[in-house]
C-alpha positions in Angstrom: 1.1 -25.9 -8.6 -1.0 -23.3 -10.8 0.2 -21.4 -13.4 -0.6 -18.0 -14.7 -1.6 -18.4 -18.0 -0.2 -15.3 -20.3 -3.5 -15.4 -22.5 -5.0 -12.3 -21.6 -4.3 -9.0 -20.3 -5.5 -7.1 -16.8 -8.8 -5.0 -17.3 -7.7 -1.0 -17.4 -10.2 -0.1 -15.1 -8.4 -1.9 -12.3 -5.3 -0.8 -13.4 -6.0 2.5 -13.2 -7.3 2.1 -10.2 -4.2 0.5 -8.6 -2.5 3.2 -10.2 -4.3 6.3 -8.4 -4.1 4.4 -5.2 -0.3 3.6 -5.9 0.1 7.7 -6.5 -2.2 8.9 -3.7 0.2 6.7 -1.5 3.2 8.9 -2.2 1.2 11.8 -0.7 1.9 10.1 3.1 5.4 11.2 3.2 5.0 15.1 2.5 2.1 14.8 5.1 4.0 12.9 7.8 6.7 15.8 7.2 4.4 18.4 8.1 3.6 16.8 11.2 4.1 18.0 14.7 3.1 14.8 16.2 5.3 11.7 16.7 5.5 9.0 14.1 3.2 6.7 15.8 0.6 9.3 16.9 0.7 10.4 13.2 -0.4 6.9 11.8 -3.2 6.8 14.7 -5.1 10.0 13.3 -4.7 8.8 10.0 -6.8 5.9 11.0 -8.8 7.6 13.2 -9.8 10.1 10.4 -10.5 7.8 8.0 -13.0 5.4 9.8 -16.2 7.7 9.5 -15.6 7.2 6.0 -15.0 3.6 5.6 -17.8 3.3 7.9 -20.4 5.1 5.4 -18.5 3.0 2.5 -19.0 -0.2 3.6 -22.6 0.8 4.9 -23.6 2.1 1.2 -21.8 -1.5 -0.6 -24.4 -3.0 2.2 -27.9 -0.5 1.1 -26.9 -1.2 -2.8 -25.9 -5.3 -2.0 -29.2 -5.7 0.0 -30.4 -9.1 -2.0 -27.2 -10.3 -1.3 -26.0 -9.8 2.3 -22.3 -10.8 3.1 -21.9 -13.1 6.2 -18.5 -13.1 7.6 -16.9 -16.6 8.8 -14.9 -16.7 11.8 -12.3 -17.7 9.6 -12.4 -14.3 7.5 -13.0 -12.4 11.3 -9.3 -14.0 11.3 -8.0 -13.3 8.0 -9.3 -9.8 8.0 -7.8 -9.4 11.8 -4.2 -10.6 10.1 -4.1 -8.0 7.3 -5.2 -5.0 10.1 -2.2 -6.3 12.2 -0.1 -6.4 9.2 -0.6 -3.0 8.3 -0.7 -1.5 11.8 3.3 -3.3 11.9 4.6 -1.5 8.9 3.0 1.8 9.9 4.7 1.5 13.3 8.2 -0.1 11.7 8.4 2.4 8.9 7.5 5.3 11.3 9.8 4.2 13.9 13.0 3.5 11.3 13.1 6.7 9.7 14.5 8.3 13.3 17.1 5.7 13.3 17.7 5.8 9.6 17.9 8.4 6.4 14.5 8.7 4.7 15.8 7.3 1.4 16.7 4.1 2.8 13.7 3.6 4.5 11.4 4.3 1.8 13.5 1.7 -0.4 13.7 -0.9 2.3 9.4 -0.5 2.7 8.9 -0.9 -0.7 10.7 -4.4 -1.6 7.6 -5.9 -1.5 7.6 -5.8 -5.6 10.1 -8.1 -5.3 9.4 -10.3 -2.3 5.5 -10.8 -3.1 6.0 -12.8 -6.6 8.5 -15.2 -4.8 6.3 -15.6 -1.6 3.5 -16.7 -3.6 5.4 -18.7 -5.8 7.1 -20.4 -2.9 4.3 -20.9 -0.3 1.4 -20.5 -2.0 2.7 -22.5 -6.0 1.8 -20.1 -8.0 4.3 -20.1 -9.9 5.1 -16.8 -11.3 6.1 -16.3 -15.4 9.4 -15.1 -16.3 7.7 -11.8 -17.7 6.3 -10.9 -14.1 10.0 -12.0 -12.5 11.8 -10.2 -14.4 9.5 -7.1 -14.5 9.6 -6.8 -10.7 13.3 -7.0 -10.4 13.6 -4.2 -12.7 10.6 -1.9 -11.3 12.7 -2.6 -7.9 16.0 -1.3 -9.2 14.6 1.7 -10.4 13.6 2.3 -7.3 16.9 1.8 -6.3 18.3 4.3 -8.9 15.4 6.9 -6.9 17.3 6.6 -4.2 21.0 5.3 -5.0 21.9 9.1 -4.7 20.9 9.7 -0.9 21.5 6.3 -0.2 23.7 5.2 2.8 24.9 2.0 4.8 26.5 2.5 7.7 26.5 0.7 11.2 24.6 3.7 12.4 22.0 3.0 9.9 21.9 -0.6 10.3 19.8 -1.3 13.3 16.7 1.4 11.4 17.5 -0.3 7.7 16.5 -3.6 9.0 13.3 -1.9 11.0 12.6 -0.9 7.3 13.2 -4.0 5.7 10.8 -5.8 8.1 8.2 -2.8 7.5 9.0 -4.3 3.6 7.9 -7.8 4.4 5.1 -6.3 7.2 3.4 -4.8 3.7 4.0 -8.1 1.8 2.5 -10.0 4.5 -0.8 -7.1 4.0 -0.6 -7.2 0.4 -1.2 -11.5 0.1 -3.4 -11.5 3.1 -5.7 -9.1 1.6 -5.6 -10.8 -1.9 -6.6 -13.6 -0.2 -9.7 -12.1 0.4 -10.3 -9.2 -1.6 -12.8 -12.0 -3.9 -14.9 -12.8 -1.6 -15.6 -9.3 0.4 -16.8 -5.9 -0.8 -13.7 -2.9 -0.5 -15.2 -1.2 2.4 -16.1 -4.1 4.3 -12.6 -5.2 4.1 -11.5 -1.7 4.3 -12.6 -1.2 8.1 -12.6 -4.4 9.5 -8.7 -4.1 8.6 -8.3 -0.4 9.7 -10.5 -0.8 13.0 -7.7 -3.2 14.1 -4.8 -1.0 12.7 -6.0 1.9 14.4 -6.3 0.0 18.0 -2.8 -1.6 17.5 -1.2 2.1 16.8 -3.0 3.0 19.4 -1.2 0.7 21.3 2.4 1.9 19.9 1.6 5.2 20.7 1.1 4.7 24.5 4.2 1.7 24.6 6.3 5.0 22.8 5.0 7.7 25.4 4.0 9.8 22.4 1.3 12.5 23.0 -1.2 12.3 21.8 -2.8 16.0 22.0 -2.9 18.8 21.4 -3.4 19.3 17.7 -1.4 21.7 16.0 -2.6 23.3 12.8 0.1 21.8 10.8 -1.3 18.4 12.4 -4.7 18.5 11.5 -3.8 19.6 7.9 -1.2 15.7 7.9 -4.0 13.3 9.5 -7.1 14.7 7.5 -4.9 14.5 4.8 -3.6 11.1 5.4 -7.0 10.2 6.0 -8.9 10.8 3.1 -6.4 10.6 0.4 -4.0 8.5 1.7 -5.9 5.6 3.3 -9.2 6.3 2.5 -8.5 6.9 -1.4 -5.1 5.5 -1.7 -5.1 1.9 0.2 -9.1 2.0 -0.6 -8.2 1.7 -4.8 -5.4 -0.4 -3.9 -8.1 -2.9 -2.0 -10.5 -2.6 -4.4 -8.1 -3.3 -7.3 -6.6 -6.9 -6.0 -9.8 -8.3 -6.3 -8.6 -7.7 -10.1 -5.2 -8.2 -10.7 -2.6 -10.7 -9.2 -0.9 -9.5 -6.1 2.0 -9.5 -7.4 1.3 -6.6 -10.0 -0.1 -5.0 -7.5 2.8 -5.1 -5.8 5.0 -3.4 -8.9 2.3 -0.3 -9.3 2.4 0.2 -5.7 6.0 2.1 -6.6 3.9 4.8 -8.0 4.3 6.0 -4.3 7.9 6.7 -4.5 7.9 7.8 -8.0 5.1 10.4 -6.2 7.3 11.4 -3.1 10.5 12.1 -5.2 8.0 14.1 -8.1 6.2 16.4 -4.7 9.9 16.5 -3.1 11.2 18.1 -6.1 7.7 20.8 -6.8 7.1 21.6 -3.0 10.3 21.0 -1.2 13.3 21.5 -4.4 15.0 18.4 -3.7 17.1 17.8 -6.8 15.4 15.6 -9.9 18.9 14.4 -10.8 19.1 11.8 -14.1 19.6 8.9 -12.3 16.6 9.6 -10.4 14.4 10.6 -13.8 16.0 7.1 -15.2 14.8 5.4 -11.8 10.8 6.6 -12.6 11.0 5.9 -16.0 12.4 2.5 -15.9 9.7 1.8 -12.9 7.0 3.0 -15.2 8.1 1.0 -18.2 8.3 -1.6 -15.8 4.2 -1.5 -14.9 3.6 -0.9 -18.7 5.1 -4.0 -19.5 3.6 -6.6 -17.0 -0.1 -5.9 -18.3 0.0 -7.7 -21.6 1.8 -10.8 -20.4 -0.4 -11.1 -17.0 -3.5 -13.5 -16.4 -7.2 -12.1 -16.6 -8.3 -12.8 -13.5 -12.0 -14.9 -12.9 -14.9 -11.8 -12.5 -16.1 -11.1 -9.3 -19.3 -9.2 -7.7 -18.5 -6.3 -8.9 -16.4 -6.5 -12.4 -17.6 -4.1 -14.8 -18.9 -1.2 -12.2 -18.5 2.3 -13.3 -16.9 4.7 -10.5 -19.0 7.2 -10.5 -21.5 4.2 -9.5 -19.7 4.3 -5.9 -17.4 1.0 -6.4 -19.8 -1.3 -5.1 -17.9 -4.7 -4.7 
């Protein structure tokens, strides 16, 4: 059974990339609210409009690493397909749950991966987590609870939506762990392109099953799906996928709690939603948890893009 060492801190650049990715994910509910499309087709177009940029990213990496061409095995394709499938189910379940429970419930349950990831990594993959990691993960999740506590509502009317939102959180957990298992070997652009392609087909199937309209797109729809495609998916998910090659999956899941923090701050700024003392305390606990766990986390074995500057293209 492997045990995580506390001997060295994580690389700062990778943490900053993960934080940027987690923050950009918080833009998603703002863009979704602006869309007139159904939840499934909104997710479909988010992926569709990200594909050209992801293809360019993948081809750029291939050109920069021409001497070390990546050959994918059958097992690689299987893992990429699994990761894409988990992500499609996460998008579909979370978007669907919003219609059957309050947004706060859906957001909170969708972010339970910060709690589930270290436990699953421990139980299934025998990666024993330090007490510091477990405590900070629990504190971060409790901060998320405080962030949505005032609007949180458990009732029989919301029960189906709450269960579906919790399932979406489990899909996020599965996605994070699956990406982590293959990210050490594959470039970020290639990983993002193939998982997004699988997710795209998944969301198209869900859109057809739910009989949602794919056309026409209003001005609000264009703004929403282009913003999600570029800022949320290519940059947000891409930055997180890049950082997963450098940081433990449990820490990556904790950093993803920056998404509800960003959503709460933008809701306050743009829509005038209240930012009470309790929410401020919740935000503070999440931020402290992210900072506190870094010094106790292990330094991972460098991958083929260790130390590369962002301005040189995030080669991996």
